[in-house]
N, C-alpha and C positions, 0 to 999 in steps of 0.2 A: 669201109669202102673208103678209097682216097677221093676227092674229087678231081672231074674231068679239068683238064688243062686245054685253054684255048689262047692261041696268040694271036695277037690284033696287032696290024701294022701301026708303026710309028704314028704316022700322018691321021689316024682315027684321032677320036676324043672321048672323053670320058663323061660326056656331060648327063647321058643315062644311068650313072653308077649310082648305088645305094649305098654303097660300104667301099671306099676308095681308100688304100695306100698309095701315098707316094715317097719314093726313097729317091732322096738326092745325094750327090759325091758331097762332099767338102766344098765349102767355099764362102768366104768373109762375106760376100752380099746376094742376095736374091736374083736367079738368074728370071728372064722373062720368059721362059720357058715353060716355068712350074706353075702347075694348074693350080687354080684359084688363088693366086698369088696376092690379090687383094684382099682377101679374107685371110690368109697367112700373115700379111703385114699387119693388119689391123690385130688379129689376137698378139703378136709379138709384140706390137703398141703397148696395146692395156696392160700385159703383163710384166711388161718393161723388161722383155729380152732381145737378144739377139740372133739371127740365122744361125751362127754358128752352135747357139744354145739347144737347136737340135739335135746335135751328137752327142750330148748328155742324156736327153729325155723327150720321147714324140711329142706331140701336140695334137689335140684332136678339138674340133671343132663341128658345131652344123650348119649345113649351108641353107641359104632362104627358102629350096625346096625340100629342104627334110632331111637331105644326104646327110651321112657322117663322112667325114673326111679326116684322114691321121696322115701328119708329115712327119718324116723322119731323117736324118742326115748320118751316112755310114761314112766311115773314115778306113778306106783298105788298108793302110798300115796297120789298124786292129788288129790283134789275134783272132782267129775264127771262132774261139768261143765266146770273145767279146760280140762280135759282129752278129751271132747268131742269137744271144742273150737281147741285144739292143732290136732284131728285128722280130724275135716272137714277142717280147714286150709292146712293140707298134701295133701289131698283128692283132695281139690281145685285145687292145682297145675295139677292135672293129668284130673279133670272133664272138665276144661276149654277147652281142646281139644276135647270135645264133642266124645269120644271113645266109641265103639261098644261094647267092652270088657275090664274090669278093672280086673287085677290081683293083689291080696292083699298074701301078706306073712307073718306072724306070728311066732316070736321068743321068745324065752325063756323057760321055765318050761310048766308043762301042764296048772296050772290054769291061768298063764300071758298071755298064748298063746291063750286061751278061753278068758279073759278079754280082747286084743287086736281086735281079731276077732268081738267079739260081739260091739266092738267101732266101726271100721270102715265099717263091715258092713252095720250097722244102718244108719252112715253117710252117706254110699253109696246111700242105698234106699234112703234117706230123698232128697239128694241132686242131684242123679243123672235122677230124675223122671223130669216133665216139667210143669210148671203150666202154665194155657190156657193165651194165646194172641190172640188177631185179626191181626194181622198184613198179608197181601196179602203174602208177600214172607218170611214167615217165615221157617229158613233154620236150624233150632236148630234139633241136636237129642237127642233123650234120650239114657241114658244108657241102655242096654239090656240083660247084663251077667255078673256077677261077680265070678270069679274064686278065691276061699281061698283055701290058701294053708298053712300046718301046723296046721290045728286043726279039731278034729273028730266030728262027727254031734251030737249038743245037741238038745233037745226040745228049749232050748233059742230062738235060732232061728224063730222058727214057732212066738213065743210071740212078738219077736222085729217087725215081720214082720206085724203083725195084729198093733203094735204101730205105726209104720211107715204109714201104709196106712190109720189110724185115723188122722195121724197128716196131710199127704197128702189131704185126705177132708177136713180138716179145713182149708187147704191156699188156694185150689182149689175154695172152698165157696167166700173165705175173698176177695181172687181178681177180681172176676166177676164186671164187671162195672154195673152201677145201674139201667140202661136200662135192663141188661142182667138177673140179680136177683132181679127182683122185689117181692115182696110177692107172687101172683100169680107163678110167675118161681118159685119161693122157696119150694114151698106148693107141686108144682108139683115133682121137685127133691125130696121130701120126701116122697114123695107116691111110687115115683121107685126105691128109695133106702130101704122103708119097704117092698118091694115086692121081690128085690132081698135077703134081710137077715129076712125074717119071723117075720117083727116087725107088730105091731097093731099099728091104727092111729085112732086120733079121733079129731076132727078139730072144736073149736069153734069160730064160724065165729062171724062179726059184727052185726045180726041178735041176734045170739043166746047170745051173750055177753052183749047187751043192755036187753034182757029180764032178764039175770042172775042179772043183777045190777053191771055189771063190770064197773063202771065209769071211773075210773083210764087207764085203758085201752083203752076206747072208747074215751077219752078228749085228747087223742096223734092223733088216727088214724084218727078221723072224720074230719081232715083237707085234707084228700087225695079225690081226684076227685072219684076213682075208691075205693070201699069198701071191697077191698080183702085182709084187716089185720086179724088175727086170734091168738088165743091161742092155736099152735098143741101142741097132746099128744101123744108121742110115747111109744110105751111099749114093754120091752124084757123080758121075763120071762123065767125061769130055771126051769126044774122039782126039781132039788136037793136044791134050794135057800132055806135058811132060814133067809134072810137079804134081805130088802129093800131098796135101794139107789133112790133119786131122785134128777136128773140134770135141771137147771132151765138157759135156758139161753135169755139174750137179743139178738133180731134179728131185730135191727132199720135197713132196709134195705137202707133208705139213710135219712140223719137228717139237713136240714136246719137249726134248732136253733127254727122254727117256727117264731112266731109273733118278738121274740128276736132273729132277724136274726141272724145268724153268719156273720160274712166276709167272703169275697171269700176264702181268707188265712185258713180262720179255717175251712171252708166248705170243701176246698178241701182235696180228700180221705175219705169223711164221707159214703164212701159205704162200709167200714170196720167197721160201726158201729154195724154192725149183727156180728160181730168175738164171741161174747160171745155166740151165738148161734151154731155156727161152731165149737166152741171147744167141746159143749155140745156132738152134734154130730158125732164129731170124737172118742170121749170116748166110745160113743153108739158102732159105726162100732169097734172100736177097742175089746172092751171088749166081742161085738158078738162070733167076729172070734177067740177070744181066750175059746170062750163056757163058760166065767166066771159061775158058779155057785152060780151067784146074779140076785135078779131080778131090773131091772132100769125102772122108770118112767122119761122119758125129758119131761119138758115142754118146748117151743118154746115161746116167744112173737116176732112174726113177724109182722111188722107195716112199716109204714114211718113217719116222723115225718114233714109235710109239713106246707106252708103258704098260707091259703086262708079264706074267708069270714067264712067259717064253724070250720076254727081251733080254737083250745083253746085259751085263751090267760090269761095275769094276772088279778089278784084278781077274775078269775072265783071259785067259789067252786064246788067242784065237789064229788060225794058218791063210794066210792070204793064199792068191791063185802063185803068185812067186815063190812062195815057198816060205816065204818069212812070218818067224811067228810073231804076233804084237799083245802086248799087256794093254790092257785097256785100263786107262786111268779116269776117263771120264767120260759118262755116256752121252753127253750134249756135243763131244769133240766128233759126231756121226760122218759130218761130210768127208773129211778126210778119209774116211773107213770105205763109204762106196766109191768115194775116190780112186784110191790104191787099185783097187780091181780092175777097173773103168780103163785107166792108165796102164795098165801092165797090156791090156787086151790091146788097144790104141797104139802102143808103141812097138809091140810085136811085129806087127803088118809095118815097120819099119818107114814112117811117111818121112817127109822131108822135114814136114814144121809140124810140132804138136803144142797145142794149145788150150787150157782149161781155163773155164768159167765157172768161179762160184762165188757164193754169200757164204764165205766162209769161217772168215772169226770176226768178234766182237772189237780185238784189239786195231784191227784195221783201221774199223771205223773210228776208234780211239783215236790213231794217230792221225788220219786224215778230214775225220768227217765226213758230209756227204757228197762233196765237191767232184772230188779227186779218189779214182780208185787206184789200188796199189799192186804193183807187179812186180814179179821174179823170174827169174830165169838162169839156165845153165850156160848162156853166151852172153859174152858184154854186148858184141856187135849188134845182137840181135834184141836186147833190150835196149841200146839206142835208138835202133830201129824203131822201134813200140813207141820210145817217147817221144821221138821226133812226128812219127804218125800220128799219134794223139794231141800236138800242139797243133799240125795241120788241118785234122778235120775236125776238131772243136770238141773231142773227149779227151779229158786231160788224165795222165795217169801218173805216178812218183814212182821211181823204183826202190826195191830196200835190198840189204846186202844178203847174199844164200852162203856165207865164207863156212866151212867146214867146222870151226869151233863153235859154231851155233848147235851143232846137233849134239852137243854133250848132255843137256838136260833128258836127250830123249834117249842116254844108254839107260837097260833096262838088266836087271840082276837074276831075272826068268824068264827073259825072252830076248829074241833078236832086237828088240824095241817098242820103246814107250808110243802109245799113241798120242801123247802131247805131254806135258809137264802139269806137274800138281799146282803151282804158282799163277800158272797163266802168263809170264811174262814175256813180251815179244814175243805172243803167241802165233802173229800171222806170219812169222818168219820160221818159228818151228815147225809150223804146217806144211809150209812148202819146204823144208828140210825132209819131214816123214814122206812127202807126195815124191820128192826127188829118189828116194830109195826103189819106186817101183817104176821110174823112168828106165825101160830095155834097151838094147843097144848105142847107148847115149846119144839119144834120139833129140836134136835142137828141141827146147820146149820152154815156153813161157806158162805163167801161172797170175791170173789175172783175179784178183781177191777185189769180189765188188760191193764195196763200201758205198758205188753211186746208184746202187738197184732203185732206192727211193731217196727224194728230196722231197721237201715240204714243200717248197716254194717253186717247185721245176729246175729245170737245169738245162743251161746251154738253148740248144732248140725247140725243147721239149716242155710244154708248160706243167703237163700232169707230173702228179707225186712220183709215179711209178715211171722210171726215165727211161729204160728201154736201152741204157747206156752199156756201148760194147759191140752193138750191131755195126754201127757206121765205123768205128775202130779196125772189130774185124774184117768187113769188107775191104778196107784201105790197105790192112796187113796182108791179105788174099791177092789183092792187085799189087801188091807191091811184090809179092812171092814169084808172081810170073817175070818180072824183070830183074830178078836176083842170080 
């Protein structure tokens, strides 16, 4: 649950606040309207700092009444990612004490106060909520209330709340243990969400997929004892919509690697391999709560990659939904297999834009680490819009090439295409080249490889290791699609 937001008139004071964040605009001197200015001046003097140093690192101090006060300075010339990071670190000094109520006071002119308020409230919503754990003695307390001083009510807070709700849903799903989010449990959760949000749901289970000829998806899912895998289609419709966007998500609830078994170190945390589907669901939830005037088709490839006598193996040849024959090279390249048939279904509906999200390749993580996601696509202008949107929203992406000559290592002597190359070089690009084979009708398409799914020390606005990266960006792309 997200904390309740109360907007307090600027004329009110924060003398009863137990946990107070003060956000100042860039300045060389301390202004007279700064709350607890005398205490701040004393702390700065003791530490030999200038007021401008608050732009580098927040400062915390206890008042004589026992309250905790944190001051931070925002330079609005900085990129959104930097502003998110700085605000989140300041807030964390307060949230570490798990307060019931958080007070935020913003200073500066009207535009500066509005921007600071949006940054602080969004970060507080993201980090004041609790992610699920299964500890018997869970004494954690969620933030219940945010009191905001110095900012008038604006519609942007409702939009930000929806965005935060989408991010939180994504992270909640991603952290669940693999025995708590099996494909069966996941499909049940989706049905519940659909009922709450008036979505329509259609499920293509293993029996239906076999009859349809979706051999790429079935090859991965056939190794599981329980045949509970499915491609799930969730639809959101708006009466005034003139654009349709398809969101596709990889939903591998656990990935052993199959017959090419992962080592134990590589298999740990593979319950998060469904993060791409959680990102797509988070975007869908946020768009629904914002009542965006766009039609959304959300396609989730939900399965597990297990090892068993029935599991697919190297040198198998399988036939995908679009008739393409695929030579299996490595069973741990299962994500591109389940996405292949899912992308075919999504593109056959001829959406105006198709975006897929997946924790797809280790090579993307090697290329970028945890702080940027990789993106590839079949339209240069679309790629540029994606990058610009990422910088503006604070979720950064890096574009990679998709030139035709990269397809050479995927040429097979016995099938239409190899699933991957044996040596793994530039696998993030080869994986995208493979996926491109299954995009029909030359649909405008973006592929997001989520190397940012987990970042040990948090990322941008988010303090938890599981980041929910992609929800804010995807929502902004939907909003941009409305004006394109």
